[in-house]
C-alpha positions as CSV (number, residue, x, y, z in Angstrom):
1,X,44.4,88.5,33.9
2,X,44.0,85.8,31.3
3,X,40.5,84.8,30.3
4,X,38.9,81.6,31.4
5,X,38.9,80.4,27.8
6,X,42.6,81.1,27.5
7,X,43.4,79.3,30.8
8,X,41.3,76.3,29.7
9,X,43.2,76.2,26.4
10,X,46.6,76.4,28.2
11,X,45.5,73.6,30.6
12,X,44.2,71.3,27.9
13,X,47.3,71.7,25.8
14,X,49.4,70.8,28.9
15,X,47.2,67.9,29.7
16,X,47.5,66.5,26.2
17,X,51.3,66.8,26.4
18,X,51.4,65.0,29.7
19,X,49.1,62.0,28.9
20,X,50.6,58.7,30.0
21,X,51.9,56.8,27.0
22,X,53.7,54.1,28.9
23,X,53.5,50.5,30.1
24,X,51.7,48.7,31.4
25,X,49.0,50.0,29.1
26,X,46.3,48.2,31.2
27,X,47.2,50.5,34.1
28,X,47.5,53.8,32.2
29,X,44.9,53.6,29.5
30,X,42.0,54.0,32.0
31,X,43.8,57.0,33.5
32,X,44.0,58.7,30.0
33,X,40.4,57.7,29.4
34,X,39.0,59.4,32.4
35,X,41.2,62.5,32.0
36,X,40.0,62.9,28.4
37,X,36.3,62.5,29.1
38,X,35.8,66.2,29.3
39,X,34.1,68.1,32.1
40,X,34.3,71.8,33.0
41,X,38.0,71.7,34.1
42,X,36.8,74.1,36.8
43,X,39.3,73.1,39.5
44,X,42.5,73.4,37.5
45,X,41.2,76.6,35.9
46,X,40.5,78.1,39.3
47,X,43.9,77.1,40.5
48,X,45.4,78.9,37.5
49,X,43.2,82.0,38.1
50,X,44.4,82.0,41.7
51,X,48.0,82.1,40.5
52,X,47.2,84.7,37.8
53,X,45.8,87.1,40.4
54,X,49.4,87.5,41.7
55,X,51.6,86.6,38.8
56,X,51.6,87.1,35.0
57,X,53.7,84.0,34.5
58,X,51.4,81.0,35.3
59,X,53.2,78.3,33.4
60,X,54.8,77.2,36.6
61,X,51.3,76.6,38.1
62,X,50.3,74.1,35.4
63,X,51.8,71.0,37.1
64,X,49.7,71.8,40.3
65,X,46.7,72.4,38.1
66,X,47.1,69.0,36.6
67,X,47.6,67.5,40.0
68,X,44.2,68.9,41.2
69,X,42.5,67.6,38.0
70,X,44.1,64.1,38.4
71,X,43.0,64.0,42.0
72,X,39.5,65.0,41.2
73,X,39.2,62.4,38.5
74,X,40.7,59.8,40.8
75,X,38.0,60.5,43.3
76,X,35.4,60.1,40.5
77,X,36.8,56.7,39.5
78,X,36.5,55.3,43.0
79,X,33.2,57.0,43.7
80,X,31.7,55.5,40.6
81,X,32.8,52.0,41.8
82,X,31.2,52.6,45.2
83,X,28.0,53.9,43.6
84,X,28.0,51.2,40.9
85,X,27.5,54.0,38.4
86,X,27.3,53.0,34.7
87,X,28.0,56.4,33.1
88,X,30.3,59.4,33.7
89,X,29.8,62.5,31.5
90,X,27.7,60.4,29.2
91,X,30.3,57.7,28.6
92,X,30.9,54.3,30.4
93,X,32.6,54.7,33.7
94,X,36.1,53.3,34.1
95,X,35.1,50.2,36.0
96,X,32.4,49.4,33.4
97,X,34.8,49.9,30.4
98,X,37.9,48.3,31.9
99,X,36.7,46.2,34.9
100,X,36.5,46.9,38.6
101,X,40.0,45.8,39.4
102,X,41.4,48.1,36.7
103,X,39.3,50.9,38.1
104,X,40.7,50.4,41.6
105,X,44.3,50.1,40.5
106,X,44.2,52.9,38.0
107,X,42.6,55.1,40.6
108,X,45.4,54.2,43.0
109,X,48.1,55.2,40.6
110,X,46.3,58.5,39.9
111,X,46.6,59.4,43.5
112,X,50.4,58.8,43.4
113,X,50.6,60.9,40.2
114,X,49.1,63.9,41.9
115,X,52.1,64.0,44.2
116,X,54.5,63.6,41.4
117,X,53.1,66.8,39.7
118,X,53.1,68.7,43.0
119,X,56.8,67.9,43.3
120,X,57.4,69.8,40.1
121,X,56.9,73.2,41.8
122,X,59.4,75.8,40.4
123,X,60.0,77.1,43.9
124,X,60.6,74.0,46.2
125,X,60.5,76.2,49.3
126,X,56.8,76.4,48.8
127,X,56.3,72.7,48.6
128,X,55.7,72.1,52.4
129,X,52.8,74.6,52.4
130,X,51.3,73.3,49.2
131,X,51.5,69.7,50.4
132,X,49.8,70.7,53.7
133,X,46.9,72.2,51.9
134,X,46.6,69.3,49.5
135,X,46.8,66.6,52.2
136,X,44.1,68.4,54.2
137,X,41.7,68.7,51.2
138,X,42.4,65.1,50.1
139,X,41.5,63.8,53.6
140,X,38.4,66.0,53.7
141,X,37.1,64.9,50.3
142,X,37.3,61.3,51.6
143,X,35.5,62.3,54.8
144,X,32.8,64.0,52.7
145,X,32.3,60.9,50.6
146,X,31.9,58.8,53.8
147,X,29.3,61.2,55.2
148,X,27.5,61.0,51.9
149,X,27.4,57.2,52.1
150,X,26.3,57.4,55.8
151,X,23.4,59.5,54.8
152,X,22.1,56.8,52.5
153,X,21.1,54.6,55.4
154,X,20.1,57.4,57.9
155,X,16.4,58.2,58.1
156,X,17.1,61.7,59.5
157,X,19.9,64.0,58.5
158,X,20.2,67.6,59.8
159,X,20.6,70.4,57.2
160,X,23.7,71.5,59.0
161,X,25.2,68.1,58.6
162,X,24.3,68.1,54.9
163,X,26.0,71.5,54.3
164,X,29.1,70.2,56.1
165,X,29.1,67.1,53.8
166,X,29.0,69.1,50.6
167,X,31.6,71.5,51.9
168,X,34.0,68.5,52.4
169,X,33.0,66.5,49.3
170,X,32.8,69.4,46.8
171,X,34.0,72.8,48.0
172,X,37.3,72.1,49.7
173,X,38.8,70.9,46.5
174,X,37.8,74.2,44.8
175,X,38.9,76.2,47.8
176,X,42.2,74.4,48.2
177,X,43.0,74.7,44.6
178,X,42.5,78.5,44.7
179,X,44.7,78.7,47.8
180,X,47.5,76.6,46.3
181,X,47.4,78.7,43.1
182,X,47.6,81.9,45.1
183,X,50.6,80.8,47.0
184,X,52.3,79.6,43.9
185,X,51.6,83.0,42.3
186,X,53.2,84.8,45.3
187,X,50.3,85.7,47.5
188,X,50.8,86.1,51.3
189,X,49.0,83.8,53.7
190,X,46.3,86.3,54.4
191,X,45.3,86.7,50.8
192,X,45.6,82.9,50.2
193,X,43.2,82.3,53.1
194,X,40.7,84.8,51.7
195,X,40.7,83.0,48.4
196,X,40.2,79.7,50.2
197,X,37.1,81.1,51.8
198,X,35.9,82.5,48.5
199,X,36.2,79.1,47.0
200,X,34.7,77.3,50.0
201,X,31.5,79.4,49.8
202,X,31.3,79.2,46.0
203,X,31.6,75.4,46.2
204,X,28.7,75.1,48.6
205,X,26.6,77.5,46.5
206,X,27.4,75.5,43.4
207,X,26.2,72.3,45.0
208,X,23.0,73.9,46.3
209,X,22.4,75.1,42.7
210,X,23.0,71.5,41.6
211,X,20.3,70.3,44.0
212,X,17.8,72.8,42.6
213,X,18.6,72.0,38.9
214,X,18.3,68.2,39.5
215,X,14.6,68.7,40.2
216,X,13.7,72.0,38.5
217,X,16.2,72.3,35.7
218,X,15.7,72.1,32.0
219,X,17.1,68.6,31.0
220,X,18.6,69.9,27.7
221,X,20.4,72.8,29.4
222,X,21.3,70.9,32.7
223,X,22.7,68.0,30.7
224,X,20.8,65.2,32.4
225,X,17.3,63.9,33.2
226,X,15.8,65.8,36.1
227,X,14.4,64.0,39.2
228,X,17.4,61.6,39.6
229,X,18.0,62.7,43.2
230,X,14.4,62.1,44.1
231,X,14.3,58.7,42.4
232,X,17.3,57.6,44.4
233,X,16.1,59.1,47.7
234,X,19.2,61.1,47.8
235,X,19.6,63.5,50.7
236,X,19.6,67.0,49.3
237,X,18.8,70.3,50.7
238,X,15.4,70.2,49.0
239,X,14.5,66.8,50.6
240,X,15.9,67.5,54.0
241,X,14.1,70.9,54.2
242,X,10.8,69.3,53.1
243,X,11.2,66.5,55.7
244,X,11.7,69.2,58.4
245,X,8.7,71.3,57.3
246,X,6.1,68.8,55.9
247,X,3.1,68.2,58.2
248,X,-0.1,66.3,58.1
249,X,-1.0,64.8,54.7
250,X,2.1,66.3,53.1
251,X,4.3,64.4,55.4
252,X,2.4,61.2,54.9
253,X,2.6,61.6,51.2
254,X,6.3,62.5,51.3
255,X,7.2,59.5,53.4
256,X,5.1,57.2,51.3
257,X,6.7,58.4,48.1
258,X,10.1,57.7,49.6
259,X,9.3,54.1,50.2
260,X,11.1,51.4,48.2
261,X,8.0,50.3,46.4
262,X,7.1,53.6,44.9
263,X,7.1,53.9,41.1
264,X,9.9,56.3,40.2
265,X,7.9,58.5,37.9
266,X,5.1,58.8,40.4
267,X,7.7,59.4,43.2
268,X,9.2,62.3,41.3
269,X,5.8,63.8,40.5
270,X,4.6,63.6,44.1
271,X,7.8,64.8,45.8
272,X,8.2,67.7,43.3
273,X,4.7,68.8,44.0
274,X,5.4,68.8,47.8
275,X,8.6,70.8,47.1
276,X,6.6,73.4,45.2
277,X,4.0,73.6,48.0
278,X,6.6,74.1,50.7
279,X,8.6,76.5,48.5
280,X,11.9,74.7,49.2
281,X,13.3,75.7,45.8
282,X,13.0,79.4,46.9
283,X,14.6,78.5,50.2
284,X,17.5,76.7,48.5
285,X,18.0,79.7,46.1
286,X,18.0,82.1,49.0
287,X,20.7,80.1,50.8
288,X,22.7,79.7,47.6
289,X,22.7,83.5,47.2
290,X,23.8,83.9,50.8
291,X,26.8,81.7,50.2
292,X,27.6,83.5,46.9
293,X,27.6,86.9,48.7
294,X,29.8,85.6,51.5
295,X,32.2,84.4,48.8
296,X,32.3,87.9,47.3
297,X,33.1,89.5,50.7
298,X,36.2,87.3,50.9
299,X,37.2,88.0,47.3
300,X,36.9,91.8,47.9
301,X,39.3,91.5,50.8
302,X,42.1,90.1,48.6
303,X,44.7,92.8,48.3
304,X,45.0,93.1,44.5
305,X,43.5,95.6,42.2
306,X,39.7,95.2,41.8
307,X,40.0,94.9,38.1
308,X,42.1,91.8,38.5
309,X,39.3,90.1,40.4
310,X,36.6,90.8,37.8
311,X,37.1,87.5,36.0
312,X,36.8,85.4,39.2
313,X,33.6,87.2,40.1
314,X,32.2,86.8,36.7
315,X,33.0,83.1,36.7
316,X,31.3,82.7,40.0
317,X,28.2,84.4,38.8
318,X,28.1,82.3,35.6
319,X,28.3,79.1,37.7
320,X,25.2,80.3,39.6
321,X,23.3,81.3,36.5
322,X,22.9,77.8,35.0
323,X,19.3,77.8,33.8
324,X,16.3,76.4,35.5
């Protein structure tokens, strides 16, 4: 098995070679811009790891890995427009730098490019199965985004609905990428499905960890100012769990803090204090660990030597060990 660092290097080299130096520049420059903004490259690396579990030759999986990365960034471009977000990875978002129309159109062409790269499969007999997986995850990512937008205007959201939303918006792309990589590498359907479930559970755990870090993380290590979710009244596991549990004065204080007229700094302080009192951080951590262990059960069922699965297990653990 190749190391994560080696796979990242292979992918970035391939990405650099495939950048879109073509006309009209107004269409493709924003595409190159978002693809070069950095990020963890988690999704393409996981696709390559899925392929590498079953095959030593992973070069033929690189087009699919780039397809997943282009799709992920396409979704970010359009999400940023909908959210009116000014920054992405510390830099101006595409629609801020190039204009909203450019953001929409460049995002559109990115979606088409994902299919062009999927069509480069070395074994075309696998294309129908790969397209079926990709089309399903693409629809589900859009469904997750819609649920997330719906939650913004809903006073009450059940925790089960929230977990379903983050599964669709975040984890199906990780899970689908792993399954696609496995099939490209030669896995049978059973093993590919086990890897899908591994990725689905890891994705949910990853987002729960993100919820925790947004409130309780070290800003320097987390990479952004904490309390952003609270300031925006974003429905997270922490908030939804608190709304279910808070009673008496705690509930009055929580609902008052969430009102539109509340000072952001005071809101973050008040809500964080209630979170601590209700121990929702501990509850979120326990649930995160539960999803992580479910993921490992599915990984253990994959019919390859256990030594070949160590890197995937280590990567999953590293993702869950981002510092508080």
